[in-house]
LUMZA-105640 format. One record per residue (C-alpha): residue number from 1; residue in one letter; x, y, z. Coordinates in Angstrom, 2 decimals. Example, Ala and Ser with C-alpha at 12.3 -4.5 7.8 and 13.67 -1.06 7.14 Angstrom:
BEGIN
R seq type      xx      yy      zz
R   1    A   12.30   -4.50    7.80
R   2    S   13.67   -1.06    7.14
//
This chain:
BEGIN
R seq type      xx      yy      zz
R   1    X  174.69  282.00   82.60
R   2    X  175.88  285.27   82.03
R   3    X  174.06  287.17   79.40
R   4    X  177.16  288.28   78.48
R   5    X  177.91  284.64   77.03
R   6    X  174.95  284.99   74.60
R   7    X  176.89  287.57   72.49
R   8    X  179.64  285.18   71.54
R   9    X  179.59  281.77   70.13
R  10    X  180.92  278.66   72.63
R  11    X  181.98  275.16   72.52
R  12    X  181.20  272.10   74.32
R  13    X  181.41  268.38   73.66
R  14    X  178.60  265.48   74.05
R  15    X  179.81  263.80   77.52
R  16    X  181.57  260.80   76.79
R  17    X  185.06  261.13   77.49
R  18    X  188.22  258.29   77.60
R  19    X  189.70  256.95   80.64
R  20    X  188.72  256.22   83.90
R  21    X  189.84  259.00   85.93
R  22    X  187.18  261.37   86.55
R  23    X  189.53  264.32   88.50
R  24    X  191.71  264.48   85.21
R  25    X  188.79  264.20   82.91
R  26    X  187.37  267.39   84.87
R  27    X  190.80  269.13   85.06
R  28    X  191.06  268.92   81.16
R  29    X  187.96  270.00   80.29
R  30    X  187.42  272.84   82.86
R  31    X  190.75  273.97   81.56
R  32    X  189.79  274.05   78.17
R  33    X  186.16  275.24   78.43
R  34    X  186.38  278.20   80.43
R  35    X  183.47  281.24   79.70
R  36    X  182.26  281.53   77.32
R  37    X  182.49  277.83   76.52
R  38    X  180.47  275.05   78.60
R  39    X  182.04  273.06   80.81
R  40    X  180.51  269.37   81.38
R  41    X  180.59  266.22   83.63
R  42    X  182.23  263.89   81.76
R  43    X  180.58  260.43   81.41
R  44    X  183.40  257.60   81.41
R  45    X  182.24  254.39   79.94
R  46    X  185.86  252.61   80.12
R  47    X  185.04  252.23   84.14
R  48    X  182.61  249.35   83.25
R  49    X  178.90  248.80   84.23
R  50    X  177.26  251.44   85.69
R  51    X  179.35  254.04   83.55
R  52    X  177.24  253.82   80.49
R  53    X  174.41  256.09   79.88
R  54    X  171.75  253.58   80.36
R  55    X  173.21  252.65   83.88
R  56    X  174.08  256.55   84.82
R  57    X  170.67  257.68   83.43
R  58    X  168.60  254.99   84.88
R  59    X  170.22  255.64   88.55
R  60    X  168.18  258.56   88.30
R  61    X  164.97  256.87   88.13
R  62    X  162.41  257.25   91.13
R  63    X  160.44  254.01   91.72
R  64    X  161.63  252.13   88.99
R  65    X  164.67  249.71   89.76
R  66    X  167.00  248.44   87.52
R  67    X  169.89  245.81   87.42
R  68    X  171.87  244.00   84.53
R  69    X  170.51  241.22   83.27
R  70    X  172.64  238.81   80.33
R  71    X  170.99  241.03   77.33
R  72    X  171.55  244.25   79.37
R  73    X  169.76  246.58   81.88
R  74    X  166.46  245.23   83.02
R  75    X  163.57  246.81   84.82
R  76    X  163.47  244.46   88.36
R  77    X  161.43  244.45   91.56
R  78    X  164.31  245.75   93.50
R  79    X  167.77  247.52   92.95
R  80    X  170.43  245.37   92.22
R  81    X  174.33  245.56   92.92
R  82    X  174.87  247.17   89.39
R  83    X  172.16  250.07   89.87
R  84    X  173.91  250.67   93.58
R  85    X  177.41  250.93   91.50
R  86    X  175.85  253.51   88.97
R  87    X  174.73  255.67   91.57
R  88    X  177.95  255.29   93.58
R  89    X  179.78  256.14   90.37
R  90    X  177.73  259.20   89.61
R  91    X  178.07  260.60   93.57
R  92    X  182.08  260.23   93.18
R  93    X  181.90  261.95   89.52
R  94    X  179.63  265.24   91.67
R  95    X  181.69  265.08   94.63
R  96    X  185.37  265.54   92.54
R  97    X  183.77  267.92   90.51
R  98    X  182.90  269.94   93.75
R  99    X  186.38  269.46   94.75
R 100    X  187.89  270.72   91.41
R 101    X  185.43  273.87   90.92
R 102    X  186.04  274.80   94.36
R 103    X  189.51  275.07   93.94
R 104    X  189.40  277.46   90.92
R 105    X  190.44  280.99   90.87
R 106    X  187.62  281.57   88.46
R 107    X  184.93  279.11   87.84
R 108    X  183.11  278.88   84.87
R 109    X  179.27  280.59   84.85
R 110    X  177.74  277.25   83.74
R 111    X  177.78  273.59   83.99
R 112    X  176.47  271.12   81.43
R 113    X  175.32  267.19   82.03
R 114    X  173.67  264.64   79.65
R 115    X  171.09  262.18   80.32
R 116    X  169.31  259.64   78.62
R 117    X  165.98  261.05   77.06
R 118    X  163.12  259.11   77.95
R 119    X  162.30  257.12   74.09
R 120    X  165.94  255.99   73.86
R 121    X  165.85  254.87   77.56
R 122    X  162.87  252.90   77.20
R 123    X  164.45  251.28   74.19
R 124    X  167.57  250.42   75.82
R 125    X  166.03  248.78   79.27
R 126    X  164.19  245.61   79.18
R 127    X  161.10  244.00   80.84
R 128    X  160.58  240.67   82.81
R 129    X  159.49  238.87   79.49
R 130    X  162.93  239.76   77.78
R 131    X  161.34  242.68   75.36
R 132    X  162.14  246.26   75.72
R 133    X  160.43  248.64   77.58
R 134    X  159.54  250.40   74.26
R 135    X  156.96  247.80   73.44
R 136    X  154.35  248.55   75.94
R 137    X  153.05  251.83   76.27
R 138    X  152.22  251.53   80.08
R 139    X  156.22  250.98   80.46
R 140    X  156.93  253.73   78.41
R 141    X  154.84  256.18   80.38
R 142    X  156.21  254.61   83.45
R 143    X  159.75  255.32   82.25
R 144    X  158.99  258.78   81.31
R 145    X  157.33  259.95   84.62
R 146    X  160.23  258.19   86.94
R 147    X  162.57  259.97   85.05
R 148    X  160.92  263.31   85.31
R 149    X  160.29  262.62   89.03
R 150    X  164.05  261.96   89.43
R 151    X  165.82  264.86   87.61
R 152    X  165.05  267.45   90.23
R 153    X  167.43  265.78   92.96
R 154    X  170.09  265.24   90.46
R 155    X  170.12  268.97   89.51
R 156    X  170.05  270.17   92.97
R 157    X  172.92  267.73   93.88
R 158    X  175.16  269.70   90.55
R 159    X  173.95  273.00   91.77
R 160    X  175.18  272.58   95.07
R 161    X  178.33  271.37   93.81
R 162    X  179.20  274.60   91.30
R 163    X  177.20  276.94   93.44
R 164    X  176.15  280.13   91.30
R 165    X  176.64  278.03   87.96
R 166    X  173.73  277.61   85.85
R 167    X  172.92  274.07   84.93
R 168    X  172.78  273.03   81.14
R 169    X  171.18  269.73   80.15
R 170    X  171.32  267.61   77.36
R 171    X  169.18  265.10   76.44
R 172    X  170.50  262.48   74.44
R 173    X  167.86  260.61   72.22
R 174    X  170.44  258.59   70.00
R 175    X  167.54  255.98   68.87
R 176    X  164.68  258.14   68.08
R 177    X  164.86  257.79   64.07
R 178    X  164.51  254.20   64.68
R 179    X  161.75  254.46   67.18
R 180    X  159.66  256.56   65.12
R 181    X  160.40  254.66   62.02
R 182    X  159.56  251.30   63.69
R 183    X  162.75  249.59   62.86
R 184    X  163.92  248.57   66.60
R 185    X  164.20  244.92   66.67
R 186    X  162.51  242.72   68.78
R 187    X  164.37  240.56   71.43
R 188    X  163.95  237.66   68.89
R 189    X  165.55  239.62   66.17
R 190    X  162.86  238.22   63.73
R 191    X  160.43  241.09   63.67
R 192    X  160.60  244.99   64.68
R 193    X  158.67  246.88   67.28
R 194    X  155.97  249.01   65.89
R 195    X  156.80  253.01   65.37
R 196    X  155.96  255.28   68.00
R 197    X  153.42  258.25   67.23
R 198    X  155.39  261.76   67.21
R 199    X  152.64  263.02   69.74
R 200    X  153.67  260.42   72.43
R 201    X  157.25  261.54   71.56
R 202    X  156.61  264.78   72.08
R 203    X  154.83  264.48   75.25
R 204    X  157.27  262.31   77.14
R 205    X  160.12  264.98   76.22
R 206    X  157.93  267.58   77.34
R 207    X  157.20  265.95   80.61
R 208    X  161.23  265.49   81.00
R 209    X  161.84  269.30   79.88
R 210    X  159.15  270.67   82.24
R 211    X  160.63  268.83   85.24
R 212    X  164.03  270.15   84.35
R 213    X  162.76  273.77   84.43
R 214    X  160.95  273.40   87.31
R 215    X  164.26  272.13   88.98
R 216    X  165.93  275.54   87.73
R 217    X  168.21  274.33   84.37
R 218    X  168.61  277.11   82.18
R 219    X  169.03  275.52   79.10
R 220    X  167.76  272.05   77.66
R 221    X  168.68  270.90   74.31
R 222    X  167.60  267.32   73.04
R 223    X  170.56  265.88   70.83
R 224    X  169.49  263.71   68.16
R 225    X  170.97  261.92   64.86
R 226    X  170.77  263.89   61.75
R 227    X  169.43  261.15   59.98
R 228    X  165.43  261.85   60.09
R 229    X  166.25  264.23   63.24
R 230    X  162.69  265.04   64.19
R 231    X  163.60  268.89   64.83
R 232    X  160.09  270.01   64.84
R 233    X  159.10  267.21   67.75
R 234    X  161.80  268.72   69.50
R 235    X  161.16  272.58   69.49
R 236    X  157.20  271.46   70.09
R 237    X  158.46  270.02   73.28
R 238    X  159.69  273.14   74.90
R 239    X  163.25  272.75   74.37
R 240    X  165.73  275.48   74.26
R 241    X  167.47  274.20   71.22
R 242    X  168.68  271.18   69.61
R 243    X  172.14  269.47   69.15
R 244    X  172.51  267.75   66.02
R 245    X  175.57  266.65   63.61
R 246    X  175.57  268.79   60.55
R 247    X  176.91  266.67   57.73
R 248    X  174.16  264.93   56.47
R 249    X  171.82  267.45   57.13
R 250    X  168.83  268.03   54.58
R 251    X  168.05  271.36   53.29
R 252    X  164.33  271.24   55.01
R 253    X  166.27  270.19   58.05
R 254    X  168.42  273.53   57.82
R 255    X  165.27  275.57   57.16
R 256    X  163.79  274.11   60.32
R 257    X  166.91  274.86   62.23
R 258    X  166.85  278.42   60.82
R 259    X  163.52  278.95   61.93
R 260    X  164.15  277.89   65.50
R 261    X  167.04  280.30   65.62
R 262    X  165.02  283.44   64.28
R 263    X  162.54  281.86   67.47
R 264    X  165.36  282.28   69.59
R 265    X  166.29  278.63   70.28
R 266    X  170.03  277.56   70.05
R 267    X  171.74  275.35   67.53
R 268    X  174.31  272.81   69.02
R 269    X  176.18  272.25   65.89
R 270    X  177.89  269.04   65.33
R 271    X  180.29  270.51   63.06
R 272    X  183.57  268.89   63.99
R 273    X  184.12  265.07   62.31
R 274    X  185.19  262.53   65.34
R 275    X  183.78  259.32   63.93
R 276    X  187.71  258.41   63.22
R 277    X  189.67  259.06   66.38
R 278    X  192.86  258.46   64.30
R 279    X  191.88  261.12   61.63
R 280    X  193.18  264.04   61.34
R 281    X  191.29  267.23   62.98
R 282    X  189.98  269.57   59.71
R 283    X  191.44  272.66   59.53
R 284    X  189.42  275.62   61.68
R 285    X  188.53  277.65   58.57
R 286    X  186.79  274.82   57.19
R 287    X  184.60  273.87   60.04
R 288    X  183.69  277.55   60.49
R 289    X  182.59  277.74   56.85
R 290    X  180.14  274.39   57.18
R 291    X  178.20  276.29   59.45
R 292    X  178.60  279.76   58.30
R 293    X  177.96  278.42   54.30
R 294    X  174.21  277.21   54.91
R 295    X  173.56  279.84   57.44
R 296    X  174.20  282.42   54.68
R 297    X  172.27  281.03   52.45
R 298    X  169.42  280.66   54.45
R 299    X  169.69  284.40   54.99
R 300    X  170.48  284.31   58.90
R 301    X  172.62  287.28   60.13
R 302    X  176.09  286.62   61.41
R 303    X  174.77  288.27   64.65
R 304    X  172.80  284.85   65.60
R 305    X  176.02  283.01   65.39
R 306    X  175.83  284.07   68.50
R 307    X  173.93  281.35   70.01
R 308    X  175.17  278.77   68.11
R 309    X  177.51  276.14   70.80
R 310    X  179.91  274.43   68.35
R 311    X  180.30  270.53   69.07
R 312    X  182.15  267.12   67.73
R 313    X  179.92  265.04   65.44
R 314    X  180.12  262.28   68.26
R 315    X  181.11  261.28   71.87
R 316    X  184.98  261.03   72.46
R 317    X  185.31  258.00   74.45
R 318    X  187.22  256.45   71.81
R 319    X  190.04  259.21   71.59
R 320    X  193.14  259.26   73.87
R 321    X  192.68  261.91   76.63
R 322    X  195.18  264.21   74.98
R 323    X  193.62  263.73   71.56
R 324    X  190.22  264.63   72.94
R 325    X  191.55  267.66   74.50
R 326    X  193.04  268.32   71.16
R 327    X  189.28  268.01   70.22
R 328    X  188.03  270.75   72.53
R 329    X  191.09  273.35   71.77
R 330    X  189.78  272.69   68.14
R 331    X  186.32  273.16   69.14
R 332    X  186.88  276.78   71.29
R 333    X  189.06  277.83   68.10
R 334    X  185.99  277.48   65.83
R 335    X  183.83  279.04   68.33
R 336    X  186.51  281.92   68.13
R 337    X  186.48  281.88   64.29
R 338    X  182.58  282.30   64.42
R 339    X  182.84  285.31   66.92
R 340    X  184.94  287.10   64.17
R 341    X  182.16  286.69   61.60
R 342    X  179.70  288.19   64.38
R 343    X  181.79  291.00   64.89
R 344    X  182.37  291.90   61.03
//
């Protein structure tokens, strides 16, 4: 990434996108999110099995095979047709990205991709006995190690598709609060799985983050829900920042984020509410204020807003392509509003 970009706030989205046409999706995203903003490789879950986050991330695993069973993705002895479908879809997406980026007059200086983190992936994969991999310490470790082993090749393929662009990775952990609280249900639904210690969570994240950095990734953030967000664990694992919705953050969480910003970490601020695709988007000034007000209260200088990336609060897969495009336009307007505060 250009160091000049660090002098401005920027916008991106979380990855899930509506429809089933990767070429159209990439053209919209790259058209709206030129520098200093952060275009991303979209996930298109409407395409079906293998295009979902579990199948897409599972296709990166090394020496662990997956396939779809009646209750979901399961670890199996050898890869099945669904795993092949997931790998094929991802390869197609990378090839289409390369074609579109290669035809641009001025290509963006960075590209963001997203993947499930090792803990939520273990929560979403099932063992032979029908229980979640999250139940078994050895299985959790195997999933984290396998994912860490697979990310290097993925990053190299992306770098070849967009030569010269810095690769940014968003590690999604949507289940982390339930995983750490011990509220994930067993297969029977009659019990819950034991809570996973925070130290193990940090170690699993560090394993994947270190592998990403070794592969040349320029920025890694961990995306977590705001409820019980383990911000301290994210930062202890060596992430460059944390992505989190803002609406329900506590004062303590804001204080943790402020300390992280002062330490040079990035905040990816889920400031634009997108939980209801039918709702009218809020005014740009109101979204800017929902960041600026707590920022000011915590005593952070306006100049440090330059490290903020503005995102929607959710993925955009339930929107229409045109309304998702409007979300990106709104996000860039919010980033421009933050820039005005930076410049005084």
